C-alpha positions in Angstrom: -9.9 -8.1 4.1 -8.0 -5.8 6.2 -8.8 -2.3 7.7 -6.9 0.7 8.4 -8.4 3.3 10.8 -7.4 6.9 11.1 -5.8 8.2 14.4 -9.3 10.0 15.1 -11.2 6.8 15.0 -8.5 4.8 17.0 -8.9 7.8 19.7 -12.9 7.5 19.8 -12.4 3.6 20.2 -9.7 4.0 22.9 -11.9 6.7 25.1 -14.9 3.7 24.5 -12.6 1.5 26.1 -11.5 3.6 29.1 -15.2 3.7 30.2 -14.5 0.3 31.5 -11.0 -0.4 31.6 -8.6 2.1 33.3 -6.1 3.8 30.7 -2.8 2.5 32.6 -4.2 -1.2 31.9 -4.5 -0.5 28.3 -1.2 0.9 28.3 0.4 -2.1 29.9 -1.2 -4.5 27.2 0.2 -2.3 24.3 3.8 -2.6 26.2 3.5 -6.3 26.6 2.8 -6.8 23.0 5.6 -4.5 21.7 8.0 -6.6 24.4 6.8 -10.0 23.1 7.0 -9.2 19.5 10.4 -7.1 20.1 11.8 -10.1 22.0 11.0 -12.3 19.0 12.7 -10.0 16.6 15.7 -9.8 19.3 16.0 -13.7 19.5 15.8 -13.7 15.4 18.7 -11.1 15.2 20.9 -11.3 18.4 20.2 -14.7 20.0 19.0 -15.2 23.7 17.0 -12.0 24.9 18.3 -12.5 28.5 22.2 -11.4 27.6 21.1 -8.0 25.3 20.8 -4.8 25.5 17.8 -2.8 24.7 17.8 0.8 24.2 14.4 2.8 24.4 13.8 6.1 22.6 11.4 8.0 24.8 9.3 11.1 23.8 6.8 12.6 25.7 3.3 11.3 26.4 1.8 7.9 25.6 3.7 6.9 23.2 6.6 7.2 25.6 4.9 5.5 28.4 4.2 2.6 26.0 8.1 2.3 25.5 9.0 2.7 28.9 6.5 0.1 30.3 7.7 -2.3 27.4 11.2 -1.8 28.7 9.8 -3.0 32.3 8.9 -6.4 30.3 12.1 -6.4 28.3 14.1 -6.2 32.0 11.7 -9.7 33.3 12.9 -11.4 30.4 16.6 -10.5 31.8 17.7 -7.9 29.3 19.4 -5.0 30.0 17.4 -1.4 29.3 18.4 2.2 29.1 15.9 4.4 28.2 17.1 7.7 26.4 14.5 10.4 27.7 14.2 13.0 24.8 12.4 15.1 27.4 13.1 14.2 30.8 10.8 16.6 32.4 7.9 15.2 30.2 8.6 11.2 30.3 5.7 9.4 31.3 5.8 9.3 35.6 4.4 5.8 36.1 6.6 4.2 33.4 9.6 6.0 34.3 9.0 4.8 38.3 8.4 1.5 37.0 11.3 1.0 34.8 13.5 2.5 37.7 11.9 0.0 40.3 12.6 -2.7 37.3 16.5 -2.0 37.1 16.0 -0.1 34.3 18.4 3.0 33.6 17.0 6.4 32.6 19.6 8.8 30.6 18.8 12.3 29.4 19.6 11.9 26.0 21.2 15.2 26.0 22.7 14.5 29.3 26.4 15.5 30.6 29.2 15.0 28.0 27.2 15.7 25.3 28.8 16.2 22.1 28.5 18.9 19.2 25.7 16.8 17.9 23.8 17.6 21.5 24.0 13.5 22.5 25.0 12.9 25.9 28.0 10.5 26.4 25.8 8.0 28.4 22.9 8.1 25.2 26.1 7.8 22.8 27.4 4.6 24.6 23.9 2.8 25.0 23.1 3.5 21.4 26.6 1.9 20.4 26.0 -1.4 22.5 22.1 -1.8 21.8 20.9 -5.0 20.3 17.5 -3.5 19.9 15.9 -0.1 19.7 12.2 0.4 20.6 11.1 3.7 19.0 8.7 5.6 21.2 9.7 9.1 20.4 6.4 10.3 19.1 2.6 9.0 18.8 -0.2 9.3 16.1 -0.9 13.0 17.0 2.4 14.2 15.8 3.3 15.6 12.3 6.4 16.4 10.9 9.8 15.0 10.6 11.7 14.2 13.7 13.4 17.4 15.5 17.0 17.7 15.6 17.9 15.9 18.8 15.6 12.6 18.0 17.0 12.7 14.3 20.7 12.6 15.6 19.7 9.7 17.8 18.2 7.8 15.3 20.7 8.6 12.8 23.3 6.5 15.1 21.0 3.5 15.4 22.5 0.5 14.1 20.4 -2.3 15.7 17.0 -3.6 14.5 14.3 -1.0 15.6 10.6 -1.9 17.0 8.1 1.0 16.5 5.6 1.6 18.9 2.3 2.3 17.0 4.0 3.8 13.9 7.9 5.0 13.4 8.4 8.6 14.6 8.3 10.9 11.6 6.1 9.0 9.2 2.6 11.0 8.9 -0.1 8.8 10.5 -2.5 9.7 7.6 -0.5 10.3 4.5 2.6 7.8 5.1 4.4 10.7 3.9 8.1 11.6 5.0 9.5 14.9 4.7 12.7 14.6 6.8 14.4 12.6 9.1 12.3 9.5 10.4 12.6 6.2 12.0 13.0 3.3 9.8 11.8 0.2 11.5 12.1 -3.3 11.1 8.9 -4.1 13.0 6.0 -1.9 13.9 3.8 -3.0 16.6 0.2 -1.1 16.5 -2.7 -1.2 18.3 -6.3 -2.4 17.4 -5.6 -1.9 13.9 -3.5 -0.6 11.2 -3.2 3.5 10.5 -3.0 5.1 6.7 0.6 5.5 7.7 1.3 1.9 7.7 -0.1 1.2 4.2 0.5 4.5 2.1 3.6 6.3 0.8 7.1 5.9 2.5 5.2 4.7 5.6 4.1 1.4 4.0 8.4 0.7 3.6 9.4 2.4 7.0 6.6 0.5 8.9 8.6 -2.7 8.1 6.7 -5.9 9.2 3.3 -4.5 11.1 1.7 -6.6 13.8 -1.6 -5.6 15.1 -1.8 -6.3 18.7 -5.5 -6.7 20.1 -5.5 -4.5 23.5 -9.3 -4.1 24.0 -9.8 -1.5 21.3 -10.8 -3.6 18.1 -14.5 -3.9 19.1 -15.0 -0.3 19.5 -13.4 0.6 16.0 -16.1 1.7 13.5 -15.7 0.8 9.7 -12.3 1.3 8.5 -11.3 4.4 6.6 -8.9 2.4 4.1 -9.5 -1.3 3.2 -6.4 -3.5 2.3 -6.7 -6.8 0.6 -4.7 -9.7 1.3 -3.7 -12.3 -1.0 -6.4 -14.9 0.3 -8.9 -12.2 -0.6 -7.6 -12.1 -3.9 -7.2 -15.6 -4.5 -10.8 -16.0 -3.7 -12.2 -13.6 -5.7 -10.3 -14.2 -8.7 -12.9 -15.6 -11.6 -11.9 -19.0 -12.9 -14.3 -21.2 -14.9 -17.1 -23.4 -13.2 -18.3 -26.7 -14.9 -21.1 -24.9 -16.3 -19.3 -22.2 -18.0 -18.5 -21.3 -21.6 -16.3 -18.5 -23.2 -19.2 -16.4 -23.2 -20.2 -16.9 -19.8 -17.1 -16.1 -18.0 -17.3 -12.5 -19.8 -16.0 -11.2 -23.3 -13.9 -8.3 -23.0 -12.9 -5.7 -25.7 -9.6 -4.2 -25.9 -9.1 -1.0 -27.8 -5.4 0.1 -27.9 -2.4 0.5 -29.6 -1.6 2.4 -33.0 1.0 2.6 -35.7 3.1 4.5 -33.2 2.3 2.3 -30.0 1.6 -1.0 -31.3 3.4 -2.8 -28.2 0.6 -1.1 -26.2 -2.0 -3.3 -27.9 0.1 -6.4 -27.4 0.5 -6.1 -23.7 -2.8 -5.0 -22.8 -4.6 -7.6 -25.0 -2.0 -10.2 -23.5 -3.1 -9.3 -20.2 -6.4 -9.8 -20.6 -5.9 -13.3 -21.9 -4.0 -14.2 -19.3 -6.4 -13.1 -16.7 -9.2 -15.1 -17.4 -10.7 -17.9 -19.4 -13.2 -16.0 -21.1 -12.9 -14.4 -24.6 -10.7 -11.3 -25.6 -11.7 -9.0 -28.5 -9.3 -6.7 -29.8 -10.1 -3.8 -32.0 -7.6 -1.4 -33.4 -4.9 -0.6 -35.9 -2.2 -3.4 -34.5 -4.9 -6.3 -35.1 -2.4 -8.5 -37.3 0.3 -7.8 -34.8 -1.9 -9.2 -31.7 -3.2 -12.1 -33.5 0.6 -13.0 -33.9 1.2 -12.8 -30.2 -2.0 -14.2 -29.2 -3.8 -16.3 -31.8 -7.0 -17.0 -29.5 -7.9 -13.4 -29.8 -10.8 -12.4 -32.0 -9.3 -9.1 -33.7 -10.6 -6.5 -36.1 -9.6 -3.2 -37.4 -12.1 -1.2 -35.7 -14.0 -0.7 -32.8 -17.4 -0.4 -34.6 -16.8 -4.3 -36.0 -15.4 -5.4 -32.6 -18.9 -7.2 -31.8 -20.2 -7.8 -28.3 -18.3 -7.4 -25.3 -19.1 -7.2 -21.5 -16.6 -4.6 -20.9 -13.9 -2.4 -22.6 -10.4 -1.5 -21.8 -9.4 1.2 -23.9 -6.8 3.8 -24.1 -3.1 2.8 -24.0 -1.4 4.0 -26.9 -4.6 5.1 -29.3 -3.4 8.5 -29.5 -5.3 12.0 -28.4 -6.3 12.9 -31.5 -9.8 12.3 -34.1 -9.7 8.9 -34.0 -8.6 8.1 -30.4 -11.5 10.5 -29.5 -13.9 8.6 -31.5 -12.6 5.2 -30.1 -13.2 6.4 -26.5 -16.8 7.8 -27.3 -17.8 4.7 -28.8 -16.6 2.7 -25.6 -18.3 5.1 -23.4 -21.7 4.7 -25.5 -21.6 1.0 -25.2 -23.3 0.6 -22.0 -20.5 -1.7 -21.0 -18.2 -1.0 -18.0 -15.3 0.8 -19.1 -11.5 0.8 -17.8 -10.0 3.9 -19.3 -6.2 4.4 -19.1 -3.7 6.4 -20.7 -4.7 8.5 -23.9 -8.4 8.2 -22.7 -7.6 9.9 -19.6 -5.9 12.7 -21.7 -9.0 13.0 -24.1 -11.2 13.3 -20.9 -9.1 16.1 -19.5 -8.9 17.9 -22.8 -12.5 17.0 -23.9 -15.0 17.2 -21.0 -18.0 16.7 -23.6 -16.7 13.1 -24.1 -18.2 12.7 -20.6 -21.7 13.3 -22.1 -21.1 10.0 -24.4 -21.2 8.3 -21.2 -23.9 5.7 -19.9 -24.8 6.8 -16.7 -25.7 3.2 -15.6 -22.5 1.9 -16.8 -19.1 1.9 -14.3 -16.2 3.9 -15.6 -12.6 3.2 -14.0 -9.8 5.3 -14.7 -6.4 4.6 -13.7 -4.1 7.7 -13.6 -0.7 8.1 -12.7 0.5 11.3 -11.1 1.2 13.3 -14.5 -2.5 11.9 -16.1 -3.9 12.8 -12.5 -2.5 16.2 -12.9 -4.6 16.6 -16.5 -7.8 15.6 -14.8 -7.8 17.3 -11.6 -4.5 19.2 -10.8 -1.8 18.0 -8.5 -2.2 15.2 -6.5 -0.4 16.4 -3.4 0.8 14.6 -0.3 -2.5 13.2 0.5 -3.4 10.7 -2.1 -6.5 9.3 -0.7 -7.8 12.4 -0.1 -7.1 13.4 -3.9 -8.4 10.2 -5.1 -11.8 10.0 -3.3 -12.5 13.8 -4.4 -11.8 12.6 -7.9 -13.8 9.6 -7.9 -16.7 11.5 -6.0 -16.7 14.4 -8.4 -16.6 12.4 -11.7 -18.8 9.1 -10.4 -16.0 6.8 -11.3 -13.9 4.4 -9.6 -10.1 6.1 -9.7 -7.0 4.0 -9.5 -4.0 6.2 -8.7 -1.2 4.6 -9.5 2.3 4.6 -7.6 3.9 2.4 -5.2 1.1 2.2 -3.0 -2.1 2.0 -5.7 -5.2 3.9 -4.1 -8.5 2.5 -5.4 -11.2 5.0 -4.6 -14.9 4.6 -5.1 -17.4 7.4 -5.6 -19.2 6.5 -2.3 -15.9 7.1 -0.7 -14.8 3.7 0.1 -10.7 3.2 -0.7 -8.8 0.2 -1.2 -5.0 0.5 -0.9 -2.5 -1.8 -1.9 1.2 -1.2 -0.7 4.0 -2.7 -1.9 7.5 -2.7 -0.8 9.1 -2.8 -4.1 9.0 -0.7 -7.3 9.5 -3.1 -10.2 6.3 -2.4 -12.0 7.9 1.3 -12.6 8.3 0.4 -16.5 7.0 1.5 -19.7 4.0 -0.6 -20.5 3.3 -2.1 -17.0 0.1 0.3 -16.9 -1.0 -1.5 -20.1 -0.7 -4.8 -18.5 -2.7 -3.4 -15.6 -5.2 -2.1 -17.9 -5.9 -5.8 -19.3 -6.2 -7.3 -16.2 -8.9 -4.5 -14.9 -10.9 -5.1 -18.1 -10.9 -8.8 -17.8 -12.1 -8.5 -14.4 -15.0 -6.1 -15.1 -16.0 -8.6 -18.2 -16.2 -11.5 -15.6 -18.7 -9.5 -13.5 -16.5 -8.4 -10.8 -17.6 -5.4 -8.9 -15.3 -2.5 -10.3 -13.6 -1.1 -6.9 -12.8 -5.0 -6.2 -11.7 -5.4 -9.5 -9.2 -2.9 -9.3 -7.9 -4.1 -6.1 -7.7 -7.2 -7.3 -5.7 -6.4 -10.6 -3.6 -4.0 -8.9 -2.5 -6.9 -6.2 -1.7 -9.3 -8.9 0.1 -6.8 -10.8 2.4 -6.0 -8.2 3.0 -9.6 -7.3 3.7 -10.5 -11.1 6.1 -7.8 -11.1 7.8 -9.3 -8.0 8.0 -13.0 -9.2 9.5 -11.7 -12.6 12.3 -9.7 -10.7 12.7 -12.5 -8.1 10.9 -15.6 -9.1 11.5 -18.7 -11.3 11.8 -16.5 -14.3 14.8 -14.9 -12.8 16.5 -18.1 -11.3 14.7 -17.2 -8.0 17.3 -14.2 -7.5 17.5 -13.3 -4.2 18.6 -9.8 -4.8 16.0 -8.9 -7.8 16.6 -7.1 -11.2 14.8 -4.4 -13.3 12.2 -6.0 -15.4 10.3 -5.3 -18.7 6.7 -5.2 -19.3 6.8 -8.1 -21.1 8.5 -9.9 -18.3 5.8 -8.7 -16.0 3.1 -10.0 -18.3 4.8 -13.6 -18.5 4.5 -13.8 -14.8 0.8 -13.0 -14.6 -0.3 -16.8 -14.7 2.1 -17.2 -12.2 0.8 -14.4 -9.7 -2.9 -15.9 -10.1 -1.7 -19.5 -9.3 0.2 -18.3 -6.2 -2.7 -16.0 -5.0 -5.4 -18.8 -5.4 -3.1 -21.1 -3.4 -3.4 -18.8 -0.8 
């Protein structure tokens, strides 16, 4: 399991390092990492490093210093290097002097011959010749979008970009991008990932993220956020053991669908079937339709007749009237873990007395999208992690906040994030599939926080396989999919995760 640390956590760790290692040494380590990984990218995209031109976008402070020292390393590899200084009087002195000694060229980005956008002639020419650009404009303490000159320089970049620590213009805490920002092909960060690498637009703008060790790692505290990788999910996914039978692997109850939304029942139940090898019981008005699609399911017309289960997945398509309210109340009173989605969330928002039916010892998972979250607790806002943490604590639930980056918050403050570079699950019914996955994992005894993380990861991968994989003819471009295609790809996603 990987982590992500806030800028304050990283700065505290750096201060600990500086007590035994001089700050310039740590900066040189960071610059060396940028140059090594940048040189690999340059070799992949443009060929031999020694005959190529690297342009540094250099702001004030340490981030610009990292870029300047990286330029020194590029010069040692034979590349031509031009540093465009956005604030020449504030550029890192030692880094600037070292680059000059190494034969690099330092240019005032707004120097002589500036065009109508304020970019100097030498700077414009350097960007036109660039084979690689290093983003050292602002560091982790910056907030907001790029200032006009920096934005103009970035808009003219056509070469691959390596960002130092985090693409400039991306919020380091939320990953939000509110205006002009760098779109990096590669980000080299130090000690550990930052929230901005895995949240919001930052998860895409960062490109491939490489974590370089510069002596900070051992001083870092517990991460602020956790990120599961494929190996974590594959190792934790429940599969039958020699001594297992259908009951010991977990029996999940699914209460979903109605005459208006019968498809919700088919999708949520089918997802639970494909997630584990235990047993699935369905309860609802779509029982005949569910049986026709999934003959292995034990289906009844009423939740009161469903029989014993180890967890409930309840909500998709049940409606928000009296019958839906009674279905949710029964699930909450069962004393079993409950994954409450869709209409269940609306019911809880509209009728807070439903919370009184909850067994205090049974876990509850809520899986809202932004609109459902708003009904429950108001606008999500830019800081999705803070919003999810607050609601998880307030209601004593595990909250899975849906989005391109899924945020899973436990009531004790732990947060998992599942970043995705695509948005194929943004289709009607895909949330029903996710509900079935979570319900099945809860029934198998997986910790609710991890169950949500595993399910979100597998769900995103299934959507990716449906859009690109064998079912799509290994299409390199990808095409929009429906929830049925996503559901069909769930077994392939689980196989892929387990193989990792």
